[in-house]
C-alpha positions in Angstrom: 0.0 0.0 0.0 2.1 2.9 -1.4 1.5 6.6 -0.9 -0.6 8.1 -3.7 -2.4 11.4 -4.1 -5.7 9.7 -3.2 -4.3 8.2 0.0 -2.7 11.5 1.0 -5.9 13.4 0.4 -7.9 10.7 2.0 -5.8 10.9 5.1 -6.2 14.7 5.1 -10.0 14.5 4.9 -10.2 11.7 7.5 -8.2 13.9 9.9 -10.2 17.0 8.9 -13.5 15.2 9.6 -12.4 13.8 12.9 -11.0 17.2 14.0 -14.2 18.9 13.0 -16.3 16.3 14.9 -14.3 16.1 18.1 -12.7 19.6 18.4 -14.2 22.3 16.2 -18.0 21.6 16.3 -18.2 21.1 20.1 -16.2 24.3 20.7 -18.0 26.6 18.3 -21.6 25.3 18.1 -23.8 26.5 20.9 -26.5 24.2 22.3 -30.1 25.5 22.0 -32.6 25.3 24.9 -35.5 23.9 22.8 -36.4 22.4 19.5 -36.5 19.0 18.0 -33.1 19.1 16.3 -29.8 19.9 18.1 -27.8 22.7 16.3 -24.8 20.4 16.0 -26.6 17.6 14.3 -26.0 18.6 10.7 -22.4 19.7 11.2 -21.7 16.5 13.0 -23.3 14.4 10.3 -21.3 16.2 7.6 -18.1 15.7 9.6 -18.7 12.0 9.9 -19.4 11.7 6.1 -16.2 13.6 5.3 -14.2 11.4 7.6 -15.8 8.2 6.3 -15.2 9.2 2.7 -11.6 10.1 3.5 -11.1 6.7 5.1 -12.6 5.0 2.0 -10.4 6.9 -0.3 -7.4 5.8 1.8 -8.4 2.2 1.7 -9.4 2.0 -1.9 -7.8 4.7 -4.0 -8.8 5.3 -7.6 -6.4 4.3 -10.4 -6.4 7.8 -11.9 -3.2 9.7 -12.2 -2.6 13.4 -11.3 -3.3 15.9 -14.1 -0.4 17.8 -15.5 1.0 21.1 -14.3 -1.0 23.0 -17.0 -4.3 22.1 -15.2 -3.0 23.4 -11.9 -1.8 26.6 -13.5 -5.2 27.1 -15.1 -6.9 26.4 -11.7 -4.6 29.0 -10.1 -5.6 31.5 -12.8 -9.3 30.9 -12.1 -8.8 31.3 -8.4 -6.8 34.5 -9.0 -9.6 36.0 -11.3 -12.3 35.1 -8.7 -10.3 36.5 -5.8 -9.6 39.7 -7.7 -13.3 40.0 -8.6 -14.4 39.5 -5.0 -11.9 42.1 -3.9 -13.2 44.5 -6.6 -16.8 43.8 -5.6 -16.0 45.1 -2.1 -14.9 48.4 -3.7 -17.2 48.8 -6.6 -20.2 46.5 -6.0 -21.7 43.5 -7.7 -23.5 45.3 -10.5 -20.2 46.8 -11.9 -17.9 43.8 -11.4 -20.1 40.8 -12.2 -20.3 41.5 -16.0 -16.5 41.6 -16.2 -16.1 38.5 -14.1 -18.6 36.6 -16.2 -16.9 37.6 -19.4 -13.5 36.7 -18.1 -14.6 33.3 -16.9 -16.4 32.6 -20.2 -13.4 33.6 -22.2 -11.1 31.5 -20.0 -13.2 28.4 -20.7 -13.1 29.0 -24.4 -16.5 30.5 -25.2 -16.2 32.7 -28.3 -19.8 33.0 -29.6 -20.8 36.7 -29.4 -24.4 36.1 -28.4 -23.5 33.7 -25.6 -20.8 36.1 -24.4 -23.3 39.0 -24.4 -25.9 36.9 -22.6 -23.4 35.5 -20.1 -21.8 38.9 -19.3 -24.9 41.0 -19.3 -27.9 38.8 -18.9 -26.8 36.5 -16.1 -25.6 39.2 -13.7 -28.8 41.2 -14.4 -30.9 38.0 -13.7 -29.0 37.4 -10.5 -29.5 41.1 -9.5 -33.2 40.9 -10.2 -33.7 37.7 -8.2 -31.6 38.7 -5.2 -32.5 42.4 -5.0 -36.1 42.5 -6.3 -37.5 39.1 -5.5 -35.6 38.0 -2.4 -35.2 41.5 -1.1 -31.6 40.9 -0.1 -28.5 42.9 -0.5 -25.6 42.2 -2.9 -22.1 43.6 -2.3 
């Protein structure tokens, strides 16, 4: 049983789930005085599922190989664009940043059709704005 990426990530998620279940959730979830469901029930269930899946990944790893460096670099580029957009939203707001973010992501994944680019960059942020601001009566950054 050699060390592979699946076994290493499985060990990480096993330890993460156990730490969440035994250390984090008891320390940071307050108990309620009434109600049918305890406030820590769902977080505990999710922590158990994470730990169990990590254990299963350690015991029976997949035969897949790690992708090349190009995929990690592309993922890093996506994360950078998203982080920059979130930072820009804190300064300029959703309505001004979301169209540029949508356009950048669409161009990064290879979309080149003008109608789709226009709809994705203008239509989807406008739709999100209408649903959140008008229908749900919530605030956007």
